[in-house]
N, C-alpha and C positions, 0 to 999 in steps of 0.2 A: 390503211386500205389505199391497194393498186389502183390507176384509173382505166378504161378502156385504152386509152391513147400507153399507157406504160405498158400494158398487156402486150396489144399490138410491137414498140420497138421491140419488147423481150421477146416475142415472137422472132423477129426482124435479125434481133441479135442471134439466135439462135439458130436461126438460116443461116448466116454469117452475108446476109445481100445488104442491100444500100435499100434507104428507104425507100428511093428513087426507081429504082428495078423493081420492091415492091408493090409501090403505086399503080408502075407500067404492066406490072403482070392481073393488076386485081385490075386496072382500067378503070385508076383513080385520076385524078389531076395529079397534075404534081403541087409539090410539096402538101400533099394531102394530108398528111400522118404528123406533119409538124404543125399547122393548124389545129387537130382539133384542138375546139374546144370542151367543154361542159357535156356535152351531147354527140351522137354521132345516129346518122341513117340508119333503118334499120338496110334499104336496099344498099349500103358501102357491109353492114354486115355478113348482108344471103354475097354479093361477092366475091371476099373472103374468103367463105367458108366453101362457096364454088371453086374459086383458084386454088385455098391451102385447107381440103375436106381432111387433113390428117388435124388440122389448131379443134378443139372440145369446146365445141356451142356456150356451152355453161362456164369454162373459164373465162372465154375473151367476153364476155356480154355482163355474168357478173363474178370474176373473179373467184368463180369457188371451184374443185377441182384441181386435175394436172392441166397440164397448155396442152398436153398432145390428148388424144382418143387411144386406149388402151390398142394395140396389137391386132386385138381379135374383134373389133368393131371397126376399126379403122376401113373407110367407104374408099374406092378406087375414084380414081380425079373423075368427076363429073364437070361436063360441058356447058349444060342445063342445068335450071329449077325442075323442068320437068323429067329430068333421068332421073334426080337425090328419090331414094325410100321412101315412103308413107311415111317412118316410122321421124324419119330428119326431117320433113319438109311441116309435120308437125308443131316439133319443137320449133323450127324456124318460125312458125307462126308466133305462136303463144309468145319465143323471145322479143317479132318485133312489134306484139302489142306489150310488151311490156317499157323494151325503148320508146316507144310513140308513148305510153303514160310516163318513163324519164323524161323526155323531151319536155311534153305537159307538163313538169314540178318545175323544170331548172328554169324554163319559160315563167310561168308565175313566179318566182322565185328570184329570177330579175328584175323581171315589173316593180313587184314590191322593193329591189335594194335599189331601184329609180326615185321609187317614191319615197324610199330613206331619207335617201341620200337628195333630194329637195326639201324636204322638211328642215333636213341641218343647214341645208342654202339659204332658206327662208329664215329658220328660227337667227341665224347666223346674220343674217339682212334686218329682221327687223330687231337684234341684240333684245330678245325677251328672254331666252334665258341663255345664256353664255357658257352655262357648264355644261349642259342640255350640250348642245353644240361639239364642247370641248371632247368630251363623252363621246358620244356619234365618232367621232372625227379618230380620237383614239381608234376604235373599234374597228374603222374602213381603214386604217391606215397600218395595221396589225400586218 
């Protein structure tokens, strides 16, 4: 399954533009796309959709459907959120909540990974269970 970063890069390739031009047009910091980690903020998604309204929002966020909106459904270029049709605003609100929830999940998982890594380190330091430490180290270093 592709990540949101993969899908953004796919769209950039489709447009035949550079990451820098994409970032500039969307009002994103230089190297933003290269530095996308496991999550992306909802305001960034909004900037992308406002700049490139032909992107299918569901594809961008969830990886479902086609990259581009159906020709009949493609909106015109919008400059502000207020210009968006009600349906698109509602979709954005739903996806915004999904992104926030996704970011929360990623943060919790990262904290849990930090805890597990600390346990492994402590286990190694205390030499309590070398087999457990080796198994955990193998899992994290794959």
